[in-house]
C-alpha positions as CSV (number, residue, x, y, z in Angstrom):
1,M,-174.1,96.4,-88.1
2,L,-173.1,98.4,-85.1
3,A,-175.8,100.2,-82.8
4,K,-175.2,102.3,-79.4
5,V,-178.3,103.1,-77.1
6,H,-177.7,105.0,-74.0
7,S,-179.0,103.7,-70.4
8,F,-178.1,103.8,-66.8
9,I,-177.1,101.5,-63.9
10,L,-177.1,102.4,-60.3
11,I,-174.1,102.1,-58.0
12,G,-175.8,102.6,-54.2
13,I,-178.4,104.9,-55.5
14,D,-176.2,107.3,-57.8
15,P,-176.7,106.7,-61.1
16,L,-174.2,105.8,-63.8
17,M,-174.0,106.0,-67.8
18,C,-174.4,102.7,-69.2
19,E,-173.5,102.0,-72.9
20,V,-175.3,99.3,-74.3
21,E,-173.5,98.4,-77.7
22,V,-175.0,95.8,-80.3
23,D,-172.9,94.3,-82.9
24,V,-175.2,92.4,-85.5
25,S,-172.7,90.4,-87.6
26,Q,-173.6,88.4,-90.9
27,R,-171.3,86.2,-90.3
28,G,-170.3,83.4,-87.9
29,L,-173.1,80.8,-86.3
30,S,-176.1,82.1,-84.5
31,K,-175.0,82.8,-81.3
32,T,-175.6,85.5,-78.7
33,T,-172.7,86.7,-76.7
34,M,-172.9,89.4,-73.8
35,V,-169.6,90.8,-72.3
36,G,-169.2,93.9,-69.4
37,L,-169.8,92.0,-65.9
38,A,-173.4,91.4,-66.9
39,Q,-174.7,89.9,-63.4
40,T,-177.7,86.7,-63.4
41,A,-180.5,89.2,-64.2
42,V,-179.0,91.0,-67.0
43,K,-177.8,87.5,-68.6
44,E,-181.1,86.6,-68.4
45,S,-182.5,89.3,-70.0
46,I,-181.6,88.0,-73.4
47,E,-184.6,85.5,-73.4
48,R,-186.7,88.1,-72.7
49,V,-185.8,90.6,-75.1
50,R,-186.1,87.4,-77.5
51,R,-189.8,86.6,-76.7
52,A,-190.8,90.3,-76.1
53,M,-189.5,91.2,-80.2
54,I,-191.0,88.0,-81.9
55,N,-194.7,88.5,-79.8
56,S,-194.1,92.2,-80.8
57,G,-194.2,90.9,-84.5
58,Y,-190.0,91.6,-84.7
59,A,-187.6,89.0,-86.2
60,F,-185.1,88.2,-83.6
61,P,-182.2,88.4,-85.2
62,S,-180.0,84.8,-86.5
63,H,-176.9,85.9,-86.6
64,H,-173.9,86.3,-84.4
65,L,-174.5,88.8,-81.8
66,L,-172.3,90.4,-79.5
67,I,-173.8,92.8,-76.5
68,N,-171.0,94.9,-74.7
69,L,-172.3,96.9,-71.6
70,A,-169.8,99.5,-70.6
71,P,-168.1,100.5,-68.8
72,A,-166.9,97.0,-68.4
73,D,-165.3,97.3,-65.3
74,V,-168.7,97.9,-63.1
75,K,-171.1,95.2,-62.3
76,K,-174.5,95.9,-63.9
77,E,-177.7,94.2,-62.6
78,G,-181.6,94.2,-62.7
79,P,-183.5,94.3,-65.4
80,A,-183.7,98.1,-66.6
81,L,-181.3,96.9,-69.5
82,D,-184.1,94.8,-71.5
83,L,-185.6,97.7,-73.2
84,P,-182.1,99.2,-74.6
85,I,-181.1,96.1,-75.6
86,A,-184.0,95.5,-77.6
87,I,-183.6,98.9,-79.1
88,G,-179.9,98.2,-80.1
89,L,-180.8,95.2,-81.7
90,L,-183.4,96.5,-83.6
91,R,-181.4,99.4,-84.8
92,G,-179.0,96.8,-85.6
93,T,-181.2,94.9,-88.0
94,N,-182.6,98.3,-89.1
95,F,-186.4,97.9,-87.8
96,I,-185.3,101.5,-86.3
97,Q,-183.7,103.2,-89.1
98,N,-182.4,106.4,-87.8
99,E,-180.1,107.5,-84.8
100,V,-182.9,109.0,-82.5
101,Q,-181.8,106.8,-79.9
102,K,-178.5,108.5,-78.9
103,D,-180.9,111.4,-78.0
104,F,-182.0,109.9,-75.1
105,L,-181.5,107.6,-71.8
106,I,-183.7,104.3,-72.1
107,A,-184.4,102.1,-69.6
108,G,-187.1,99.7,-68.7
109,E,-188.2,95.8,-68.2
110,L,-189.9,93.7,-70.8
111,A,-192.4,91.2,-70.3
112,L,-192.8,88.3,-72.7
113,D,-195.3,90.0,-74.8
114,G,-193.9,92.9,-74.8
115,R,-195.0,95.1,-72.4
116,L,-193.0,97.4,-70.0
117,R,-192.8,97.1,-66.4
118,K,-191.8,99.6,-63.7
119,I,-187.9,99.9,-63.0
120,K,-186.1,101.3,-59.8
121,G,-184.2,104.5,-60.2
122,A,-186.2,106.4,-62.6
123,L,-185.7,109.7,-60.6
124,S,-182.0,109.2,-60.5
125,L,-182.2,108.7,-64.8
126,A,-183.9,111.8,-65.2
127,L,-181.2,113.7,-63.3
128,L,-178.3,111.7,-65.0
129,A,-180.2,112.7,-68.7
130,K,-180.1,116.5,-67.2
131,Q,-176.7,116.5,-66.5
132,K,-175.8,114.6,-69.6
133,K,-177.6,117.5,-71.5
134,L,-179.6,115.0,-73.4
135,R,-182.8,115.7,-74.7
136,G,-185.1,113.2,-72.5
137,V,-185.5,109.8,-71.1
138,I,-187.7,106.7,-72.6
139,I,-189.2,104.7,-69.9
140,P,-192.0,102.6,-68.8
141,E,-195.2,104.2,-68.1
142,E,-195.5,103.6,-64.3
143,N,-192.4,106.0,-63.5
144,A,-193.3,108.8,-65.8
145,R,-194.5,110.6,-62.5
146,E,-191.0,110.3,-60.6
147,A,-188.9,110.9,-63.6
148,A,-191.3,114.2,-64.5
149,V,-189.7,116.0,-61.5
150,V,-186.8,117.0,-63.1
151,D,-186.8,119.9,-64.8
152,G,-185.5,120.8,-68.4
153,I,-185.6,117.1,-70.0
154,E,-188.8,115.1,-71.7
155,V,-190.1,112.3,-70.2
156,Y,-191.6,109.9,-72.8
157,P,-193.6,107.2,-71.1
158,V,-194.4,103.9,-73.5
159,A,-196.3,101.2,-72.7
160,T,-195.3,98.3,-75.0
161,L,-191.9,97.3,-77.2
162,S,-194.0,98.6,-80.3
163,Q,-194.8,101.8,-78.6
164,A,-191.1,102.6,-78.1
165,V,-189.9,101.3,-81.6
166,S,-193.0,103.3,-83.3
167,F,-191.7,106.6,-81.3
168,L,-188.1,106.1,-82.4
169,N,-188.8,105.5,-86.4
170,E,-190.8,108.9,-86.2
171,Q,-194.3,107.2,-86.9
172,L,-195.9,107.5,-83.8
173,P,-195.5,111.1,-82.3
174,L,-195.8,111.4,-78.5
175,E,-196.3,114.3,-76.0
176,P,-193.6,114.6,-73.0
177,Y,-195.3,113.9,-70.0
178,E,-196.1,116.7,-67.7
179,L,-197.2,116.8,-63.8
180,N,-200.3,118.7,-62.8
181,G,-200.9,120.0,-59.1
182,E,-202.7,116.7,-58.1
183,V,-199.9,114.1,-58.7
184,Y,-196.8,116.5,-58.1
185,Q,-197.1,116.5,-53.9
186,A,-197.7,113.1,-51.9
187,S,-201.0,113.3,-50.8
188,K,-201.4,112.7,-46.8
189,V,-202.8,109.1,-46.2
190,A,-204.4,110.0,-42.5
191,E,-204.0,113.1,-40.4
192,P,-201.2,113.2,-37.9
193,L,-201.7,112.1,-34.6
194,D,-201.8,115.2,-32.0
195,F,-199.8,115.8,-28.8
196,V,-203.0,117.0,-27.3
197,D,-204.2,113.3,-26.7
198,V,-200.7,112.5,-24.2
199,R,-201.7,113.3,-20.7
200,G,-199.1,115.0,-18.8
201,Q,-195.7,115.2,-19.7
202,E,-195.5,119.0,-20.5
203,A,-192.1,118.9,-19.6
204,V,-191.0,116.0,-22.1
205,K,-193.4,118.1,-25.0
206,R,-191.6,120.8,-24.5
207,A,-188.0,118.8,-24.9
208,I,-189.8,117.6,-28.0
209,C,-190.5,120.8,-29.4
210,V,-186.8,122.1,-29.0
211,A,-185.5,118.7,-30.5
212,A,-188.1,119.0,-33.4
213,A,-186.8,123.2,-33.6
214,G,-183.4,122.4,-34.2
215,N,-183.7,118.9,-35.5
216,H,-181.4,117.6,-32.3
217,N,-181.5,114.0,-31.5
218,L,-183.6,113.0,-28.7
219,L,-183.4,110.1,-26.2
220,M,-186.5,109.7,-23.7
221,I,-185.6,107.2,-20.4
222,G,-188.9,106.2,-18.6
223,P,-190.5,103.1,-17.1
224,P,-193.3,101.4,-19.3
225,G,-196.7,103.2,-19.7
226,T,-195.3,106.7,-19.6
227,G,-196.0,107.5,-22.7
228,K,-192.7,107.3,-24.9
229,T,-193.8,106.1,-27.7
230,M,-196.8,107.8,-27.8
231,L,-195.1,111.3,-27.9
232,A,-192.2,109.9,-30.4
233,Q,-195.4,109.0,-32.7
234,R,-196.4,112.4,-32.7
235,I,-193.1,114.0,-33.5
236,P,-193.6,114.1,-37.5
237,G,-196.8,116.1,-37.2
238,I,-194.8,118.9,-35.8
239,L,-191.9,119.1,-38.0
240,P,-191.7,120.9,-41.4
241,P,-192.5,119.8,-44.8
242,L,-189.6,118.8,-46.9
243,A,-187.9,121.5,-49.0
244,R,-187.7,121.1,-52.8
245,S,-184.1,119.9,-52.3
246,E,-184.8,117.6,-49.5
247,S,-187.7,115.7,-51.8
248,L,-185.2,115.0,-54.1
249,E,-182.8,113.4,-52.2
250,T,-185.4,111.5,-50.2
251,T,-186.9,110.4,-53.4
252,R,-184.1,109.3,-55.1
253,I,-183.3,106.5,-52.1
254,Y,-186.8,105.6,-52.5
255,S,-187.1,105.6,-55.9
256,A,-183.7,103.4,-56.1
257,L,-184.9,100.7,-54.1
258,G,-188.3,100.5,-55.5
259,L,-190.2,102.0,-52.4
260,L,-191.9,104.9,-54.0
261,P,-195.7,104.9,-53.4
262,D,-197.7,104.5,-56.6
263,G,-198.9,107.7,-57.7
264,I,-196.3,109.5,-55.6
265,A,-194.0,112.0,-57.8
266,L,-192.2,113.6,-55.3
267,M,-191.9,112.9,-51.4
268,D,-193.5,116.0,-49.2
269,E,-193.3,114.3,-45.9
270,R,-190.7,113.6,-43.7
271,P,-189.8,109.9,-43.7
272,V,-190.1,107.9,-40.3
273,R,-188.6,104.6,-40.0
274,T,-188.8,102.5,-36.9
275,P,-186.6,99.4,-37.3
276,H,-187.1,96.6,-34.8
277,H,-184.4,95.8,-31.9
278,S,-183.4,92.6,-33.6
279,A,-182.4,94.4,-37.1
280,T,-178.9,93.4,-38.2
281,A,-176.0,96.0,-38.8
282,Q,-176.8,95.5,-43.1
283,A,-180.5,96.3,-42.5
284,L,-179.5,99.2,-40.2
285,I,-176.7,100.7,-41.6
286,G,-176.4,99.1,-45.2
287,G,-174.8,96.7,-47.3
288,G,-174.7,93.7,-49.2
289,S,-172.4,92.4,-51.9
290,I,-173.8,95.0,-54.0
291,P,-174.2,97.7,-51.5
292,R,-177.9,99.0,-50.5
293,P,-178.9,101.9,-48.4
294,G,-180.2,101.0,-44.9
295,E,-182.8,102.1,-42.3
296,V,-180.6,104.9,-41.6
297,S,-180.6,106.3,-45.4
298,L,-184.8,105.7,-45.9
299,A,-184.8,108.1,-42.9
300,H,-182.4,111.1,-44.3
301,N,-184.6,114.1,-44.1
302,G,-186.7,112.4,-41.6
303,I,-186.9,110.4,-38.1
304,L,-185.6,107.4,-37.1
305,F,-187.0,106.2,-34.4
306,L,-185.4,103.3,-32.2
307,D,-187.7,102.0,-29.2
308,E,-185.6,100.2,-26.5
309,L,-182.8,101.3,-27.5
310,P,-180.6,99.3,-25.3
311,E,-182.0,96.1,-26.8
312,F,-180.3,96.7,-30.0
313,S,-176.9,94.8,-30.3
314,R,-174.0,97.3,-29.1
315,Y,-172.5,96.2,-32.1
316,V,-174.8,97.6,-34.6
317,L,-175.8,100.9,-32.2
318,E,-171.7,101.8,-32.5
319,M,-172.5,101.7,-36.5
320,L,-174.7,104.8,-35.9
321,R,-171.6,107.1,-34.8
322,Q,-170.8,107.7,-38.4
323,P,-174.2,108.7,-39.6
324,L,-174.9,110.8,-36.4
325,E,-171.8,112.9,-36.8
326,G,-171.5,113.1,-40.2
327,G,-174.5,112.6,-42.0
328,E,-173.7,110.0,-44.2
329,V,-172.6,106.6,-44.1
330,T,-169.6,104.8,-46.2
331,V,-169.8,101.1,-47.0
332,A,-166.4,99.8,-48.1
333,R,-166.5,96.7,-50.2
334,V,-163.3,95.1,-52.4
335,H,-164.1,96.8,-55.7
336,G,-164.6,100.3,-53.9
337,S,-166.5,102.0,-51.4
338,I,-170.0,103.4,-51.4
339,K,-171.8,106.6,-49.7
340,F,-175.2,106.8,-48.9
341,P,-177.2,110.2,-47.6
342,A,-178.0,109.8,-43.9
343,R,-179.0,112.9,-42.3
344,F,-181.6,112.2,-39.6
345,M,-183.1,113.2,-36.2
346,L,-182.6,110.4,-33.9
347,V,-185.2,110.2,-31.5
348,A,-184.5,106.8,-29.4
349,A,-186.6,105.5,-26.2
350,S,-185.3,103.1,-23.2
351,N,-186.6,101.8,-19.9
352,P,-184.7,102.7,-17.0
353,T,-184.1,99.1,-16.0
354,A,-183.9,95.6,-17.4
355,S,-187.7,95.0,-15.9
356,G,-188.7,98.2,-17.0
357,Y,-189.3,99.9,-13.6
358,G,-186.9,102.0,-11.8
359,P,-184.4,100.6,-9.5
360,T,-183.9,100.5,-5.8
361,D,-180.2,101.0,-6.5
362,S,-178.3,102.3,-8.9
363,R,-176.7,99.2,-9.9
364,A,-179.4,97.6,-11.9
365,R,-179.6,101.4,-13.9
366,D,-175.8,101.1,-14.8
367,K,-176.0,97.8,-15.6
368,Y,-178.8,98.3,-18.3
369,L,-177.9,101.7,-19.6
370,G,-174.2,100.2,-19.7
371,K,-175.3,98.9,-22.9
372,L,-175.0,102.3,-24.4
373,S,-171.2,103.6,-24.8
374,G,-170.1,106.9,-23.7
375,P,-169.7,107.9,-27.4
376,L,-172.8,107.0,-28.6
377,L,-174.7,109.3,-25.6
378,D,-172.4,111.8,-26.5
379,R,-173.7,112.2,-29.8
380,I,-177.5,112.7,-28.9
381,D,-178.1,116.1,-28.0
382,I,-181.5,116.1,-25.9
383,H,-181.5,113.1,-22.4
384,I,-184.5,113.7,-21.1
385,E,-186.5,111.6,-18.2
386,V,-190.2,110.5,-18.6
387,P,-191.5,110.5,-15.7
388,A,-194.6,108.1,-14.0
389,V,-197.9,110.2,-14.7
390,P,-199.9,111.1,-11.8
391,Y,-203.3,110.0,-11.5
392,G,-204.7,113.8,-10.9
393,E,-202.9,114.1,-14.5
394,L,-205.0,111.1,-16.3
395,T,-208.0,112.1,-15.1
396,S,-207.5,116.1,-15.7
397,R,-210.2,117.8,-18.1
398,R,-207.5,120.3,-18.9
399,A,-206.2,120.2,-22.2
400,G,-202.3,119.7,-22.4
401,T,-200.4,121.5,-25.2
402,D,-201.5,120.5,-28.8
403,S,-199.4,119.7,-32.1
404,A,-200.8,123.1,-33.4
405,T,-199.4,124.9,-30.4
406,M,-195.5,123.2,-31.2
407,R,-195.5,123.3,-34.9
408,K,-196.0,127.2,-34.7
409,Q,-192.7,127.2,-32.5
410,V,-190.9,124.7,-34.6
411,M,-191.6,126.3,-37.6
412,N,-190.8,130.0,-36.3
413,A,-187.7,128.6,-35.3
414,R,-186.6,127.0,-38.1
415,Q,-188.0,129.9,-40.0
416,R,-185.2,132.1,-38.0
417,Q,-182.4,129.6,-39.0
418,R,-182.9,130.0,-42.8
419,E,-182.8,133.6,-42.4
420,R,-179.7,133.2,-40.6
421,F,-178.0,130.3,-42.8
422,K,-179.5,131.0,-46.1
423,L,-180.0,127.4,-46.7
424,D,-182.7,124.8,-45.4
425,I,-180.2,123.3,-42.4
426,P,-180.6,123.3,-38.7
427,N,-178.9,124.2,-35.7
428,A,-178.0,120.9,-35.3
429,A,-176.2,120.8,-38.7
430,M,-173.9,123.6,-37.7
431,D,-170.1,123.5,-38.2
432,S,-167.4,124.6,-36.0
433,R,-167.0,127.8,-37.9
434,Q,-171.2,128.8,-38.0
435,L,-171.2,127.7,-34.2
436,K,-168.5,130.1,-33.4
437,T,-170.1,133.0,-35.2
438,H,-173.7,132.3,-34.3
439,C,-173.8,130.6,-30.3
440,E,-171.4,133.4,-28.9
441,L,-171.7,133.5,-25.1
442,S,-171.5,135.9,-22.5
443,D,-169.2,136.1,-19.5
444,S,-172.3,135.2,-17.2
445,C,-173.4,132.5,-19.9
446,L,-169.3,131.3,-19.9
447,L,-169.0,131.2,-15.9
448,L,-172.5,128.9,-16.0
449,M,-171.0,127.0,-18.6
450,K,-168.0,126.1,-16.7
451,Q,-169.7,125.1,-13.6
452,A,-171.8,122.6,-15.9
453,M,-168.6,121.2,-17.5
454,D,-167.3,120.7,-13.9
455,E,-170.0,119.2,-12.2
456,L,-171.4,117.2,-15.1
457,G,-167.9,116.1,-16.6
458,L,-169.1,117.2,-20.2
459,S,-167.0,116.4,-23.0
460,A,-165.9,119.0,-25.9
461,R,-168.6,117.5,-28.2
462,A,-171.4,117.9,-25.6
463,Y,-170.2,121.3,-24.9
464,D,-171.0,122.1,-28.7
465,K,-173.8,120.0,-28.5
466,V,-175.3,122.4,-25.7
467,R,-174.6,125.9,-27.5
468,R,-176.5,124.0,-30.2
469,V,-179.3,123.3,-28.4
470,A,-179.3,127.0,-26.5
471,R,-179.3,128.5,-29.7
472,T,-182.3,126.4,-30.7
473,I,-184.4,127.8,-27.6
474,A,-183.1,131.5,-28.0
475,D,-184.6,130.7,-31.6
476,M,-187.9,129.6,-30.3
477,E,-188.0,132.8,-27.8
478,G,-187.1,135.0,-31.0
479,A,-184.0,136.1,-29.2
480,E,-180.9,137.7,-30.9
481,K,-178.4,136.2,-28.3
482,I,-178.2,133.4,-26.0
483,N,-178.9,134.2,-22.3
484,E,-178.7,132.3,-18.9
485,A,-181.7,131.0,-19.0
486,H,-181.3,129.3,-22.9
487,L,-177.9,127.9,-21.7
488,A,-179.3,126.8,-18.3
489,E,-182.6,125.1,-19.9
490,A,-179.9,123.2,-22.7
491,I,-177.5,122.0,-19.8
492,Q,-180.2,120.3,-18.2
493,Y,-181.1,118.4,-21.0
494,R,-177.7,116.7,-20.6
495,L,-177.8,115.2,-16.7
496,L,-177.8,112.1,-18.1
497,D,-174.5,112.2,-19.1
498,R,-173.3,112.3,-15.4
499,R,-176.1,109.9,-13.9
500,F,-175.9,107.3,-16.7
């Protein structure tokens, strides 16, 4: 008897429908054959399925079995196909007596005693079921929360193989899983760090506020002990929460990698990734024989903090050009290419020299920062020097700018951008058409811009970056048009172009 069960596989982070076809033949010797480019973990599933069925009280068919995983030209990996294979075998031997399974996408890893274990990519599975207009999904209980955030489908969590079979036989009525308000949002583990803890550095705080308000990339350069890392650690506390669409995108990446924290249905806080400078290209950008997202994709809609930027391999740093420019990473392999989303705010920190301290001549500085290529620096919107903090400011009792004040400025600027673009996109993501429409410069501003281009040798990309930053500064001031003060402040954040 031929049975068909709908399941899924992940291509990167994108789901692909996988049809599990099981043919139980009454003729021939007892043999099990699996076809369809199944990788080792999938081929091993037959033994897991066999013991799970027997230990759950079902007889494993002693006939010639053929299991086909379609499409046959795509590699299948992971244990999520255990449950659909078992359901197919039970349907092929009439333990399941109807075709209800065709209304669902089914996935789950089986334990030897018939229990179901958590799988990766449950959110992508639910989105695929909605796209294919199926009734819902049948998945392990631990995956119910993340799948239930998708509206318009029914999520049926099951704990064991027996429970899944009883449900499909309509012997065990189950209610679709529904989220409540407590598990819909990610709970904060700890209060965010406050900028008021950073002594002095008011000019740097201002630059950080501008960067956060427009989602601009930021590079801080200064000697050790000036607070670069402290400042970077406090940036997440002034960023706006994730929008609904951003939450789904970000959660889908973490779900596909099995990194979604337990009890979290939908991520509502922007991710912060801080890879070490010894990170390889594959770890930072993504890749592998079966491509997986890297740190730049895990930082999607959040922050990628690279401390000691020149200490990273130059080969690795040059790979940042594509995501910084286009907001995505393309990993090419023989069988095809896969795109991973990677739209993040880059926050980088660097010492001015290899020794860490200011040079007595420019050669030491140029040699150290020469590890950073011009094209990479060109893609960083704001360059800011972080000077040593004077003793008077360190011991002063006067509190500096706090996170609440900065967050208010950021939220107001982001609200103006949302109203302008009618979408949740920041100024840093403006395309050329939007740039022309919303960043028009007056004659006096054009003259100032010309002087800056001539003196600093700014590139065409830097020219656009300056206008985007000026637009953000104007938004923070509540101004409709960019004026000379806004443009002058934006230009001063590019002073490192010539120096370094």
